[in-house]
C-alpha positions, 0 to 999 in steps of 0.5 A: 500500500502506497501512502501520500503522507507517511509519518512513522514514530514522530517524537518532538520534545521542547524543554520540559514537555513532550509535545509528540510521542511516537506518533504514526500517521499514514494517509492514502490518496483520496482519504479525508482525515481530521486531527482532533484533540484538546489544547496542548495535545500536540496537533499544531506541533505535528503539522509543523513537523510535516510542513518542515517548521520544526525539526524532530527531536528523535529520528523518525523511521519514515517521513514521506510526502508525495505531491499529487497532480 
């Protein structure tokens, strides 16, 4: 199965807090998803990693984004 977005084992820590801990997201072409959670749950941090605004704290197993036409 091929994914257009695949984020495996994503971890991001800031001083004194772990914003994302071992997160995996796999999205196939044509799927629609929502990312829900309370304030401070790490949603924006996860998207900032996907967009390249934040660097990972630990190496991910895989971070893949494929551009679709």
